[in-house]
N, C-alpha and C positions, 0 to 999 in steps of 0.2 A: 330548227336548232334549240328551239324551246322546249320540244318534245324530248330530244336527246339528254338535255339537262335533267327533265323531269325522270326519266327512265335510269339515268346515272345517279342521281339523288335517290331514287326508290332502292337501288341495289346497294348501296352504301349507308342507307339508313340504318342506325343501330336499333336493335329491339331488346328487351330484356324479357326473359321467361322466368317468372317466379313460381316456384313450387311451394304452398303452404301447406300446413297440418290442417285437417278438417276439423279437430277438435278445438284447438286454442289460436288457429291461423298463425302459427309460428312459422316464419320462413325456414324452409329446408334446403332449398336449391334455387340459385340465381344464375340462368344462363344467358349470356350476352351472344348475339348473332346478327349478321346481315343477310338479306336475301340472296345477295351475291354469292357470299359464302356458302349458304344452304345448296344453292344451284350448283356450284362447284363440288362439293360433297356429293350430291346425287348423281352427277355426270362420272366422276371418277368410280363410285360404287357399281354404277350400272355398267361402266366401262371393264372394270375387273369381273363383274360377274359375267359379262359375255365372254372375256378371254378363258376363264375357267371353263365354263360351259362348253365352248369351242374344243377347248383342249380334251375335255373329259369324253366329247361325242367323237373324237378321233383316234382316242386310245383305249380307255377303261370301258366306256360305253359304246363303241362303235358296233359291237355286235348287236345293239339294240337300235341306234341310230342310224347306220349305214346299210342299205338294203343290198348292197353289192359285197358286204363282209365277207358271207358264207362261200360265195364263189371265187373272191380272192384268195381266201385261205385254201380252197381246193385246188386252184390254180398253182399257188405257191408250193403245196405239197406235191402236186403231179411233178413240176419242173425238178423238185429235190430228188424224186425217186428216179425220174429219167436221168440225170446226173450220174447218180449212183449206179445205175445200171450200165451206162455207157462206161463209167470207170472200170466196173468189173468185167465188161466185155474186153477192154482194152488189156486190163491185167491178165485175162487169160490168154490173149493174143501173144503178148510179150513173153509169158511163161512158157506157152508152146514154142515159140521161137527159140528161147533159152535151151529148152530141153532137148530140141533138135539138134542144136549146136552142140551140146555137151554129148549126145549119142553120137554124133559125128567124130568128134574128138576121141571118144573111147573105140571107135569102130576104126579109126584111123582113116575116115573118108573126109576129103575137103568137101565144104559145103557149097560149091559153085554147081553143081549138079541140080540143087533146088533153089537156084537164085531166083527164078522167076516166080516159084510159090512164095518167097518170102517177101519179094517185092509188093506182091498183091497184099499179104498182111500189112506190110509198111502203107500201103495206099490207104487201107481201112483206117490206121492210125491217123493219117494226114487228113482224113476226111472228117474226123471226128475233132479235128484241130486239138489234139492232146500233145502234152510235152514229151519230149524223147525220154527213153527210161534212164532214170538215175543209176549211176555205178553202184554194184554191191558194197563196195568197200569205199572208205573215205579217199581223198585225193591224196597222191603221192606228197611226202615230206620233201621240201626244198634242198635240206641237206640232212647228213646223218652225223651223229655225235660219236666220238671216239671210235672213228673207222679208218683204216690205213687207206691211203690214196691208192695204193698199188692193188687193192682189192675191188676198185670201183673202176667201170668202165663206162664211159658216156655213150649216150644213144646218137646214131647218126641220123642224117636226113631231116626231112621236116614232117609237119603233122602232129596228131594227138601225143605222140610219145617223144617229139623232138627235144621237150624240156625235161626227160626223165631219165634217172641213172639205173643201171642194172648191177647188181652181183654177178659173178660168174657162179653159176650153180655147183660146180666143182672143179677142183684143179686135176688137170689130166690132159690127154691129147685126143685130137679129133680123129676118130677112126672112120667115119661115115658122115657125108654132108645131107644138105637138104636137096631132095631129088622128088619133087612132085609125080614125075612121070612114073617113077618105080613105087608109088605109094609110100615113100619114105619122107614125112612130113615134119621131120626135125633133124637133130644131129646126134652122133652118138660120140660120148666121150668115155675113153678107157683110162683107168686108174687102178690103183690098188684096191683090191677087197677091203669092205668095212670103211670106205673112204666117205667122209661126211657130204652130205648133199644140202645146200642151203638155198632159201628163198631167194629168187631173183630180185623181188621188189616187195613192199608192203602189200598186204593183201588177206584175203579170208580164204581158209580151205574149204573149197568148193565139195570136194569128194576125195575119200581116203578109203580105196577098196583095193580087189584083188580080180583079176582076170586071167583065164587059163593061157591066152596068148602073151601078154605082158607082165604077168606078176603082181607084184605089189605096185599100184599106180597111185600118185597123188596129183590132185588138180587143184589150183590156186587161183581164185578170182583177183583180178586186180582192177584199177580204175581203167577209164577209157575203153571197157568193154573188152579188157585182155585177160586171157587165161594162160596160165604156164602149165606144162604136163610134165612130170617126172616118172619114167617107167623103168620096170626091171629091178626095183629097190629090194635090197636085203630085208629091210624093215622101214616101217613108217613110224615116226616120231611126232607127227601132228595128227589132230583129229578133226572130223568134220565140223566145221562152223568155228574152228580156232581162228584168231588174228595172229598172224604172223608178220614179222618186219624183215626188211631185205637184211640178208646174212645170217638170219636164224637158220640152226641146222632143224631139218625137217624130215629127213631119211637118210638111210645108210645105202650106199651103192652095194648092189648085189648081181645076182644073175637068175632071177625068177622069171618064171614064164617060159612058154614054148619057143618064142621067137627071140632067142639069145644064143649067143656062141661062148659067152664068159663075162665076167663081171664088167659091168659098163653101164652107163646111164644114156637112156634115150630121152632128150630132151626138145620139148616142142613150145613154140609160141603160136597162140591163135587168136586173132583179131577179128571181132565183128563175125566169128563163125568160120573164118578162113584161116589157112595155115599160112605163117610167115616165117621167113629164114632167120633163125636166131642170130645168125651172124652178121645180120644187117644191123643188130642193136647191141650185141655183146661180142668184145674182142676176146676170144678164148686163148 
């Protein structure tokens, strides 16, 4: 007990440090301190120095103090490069699949014949654990401003298109229906010459071209991996890469191409590379 009192007394004993001038012994500074305060100050200073040193050794000075720094940096760079290569590989796979779908649409061939090959490509994507391909265009608008209800027909059934609405591509009479058995992957709409043709939904013009068989052809990419096709047009009013809204006039009905017997619109809907019956989605 006596020893503790001595230690406590020593720690709290006040000392005075006087600094005098050497020439005339004039007092310059008078510092009052206790051993306890000096020890506390030293402890705080050492702790602060240790913390700063540890921080610097793990950040700015890590390349000098950490023996695994170089290897860690190399491993991180390799991982980043591997991720980029995988992303580029998957982008190439998706692009090839998309281009095959477009080629099938222009050739009037349903993609089911190449289903096994495309399933293999999809398997590669799943192995890499990548996300599914985003749609080229933004999601469809929930409703349309300043549009007559008579011009809009709701979609039927269930699935990714069940909540979407479509415009009729043209006013007229159906002269030919959807018949894949006869390689007729759309419907024919007969109307007067120079009748305006409208985009059935919001989208981006994927292709505006001419083929010998179908004349002036327009392809519009929509959300949910849907493509609408407009063939035998007299003129195309939309250009590739142009964003169009549902109801916009994108072409003029005509009689271009070899596979036509009069002014009409051959209209198709393709979902994920497969032809779909437009009548299932639009009331003509």
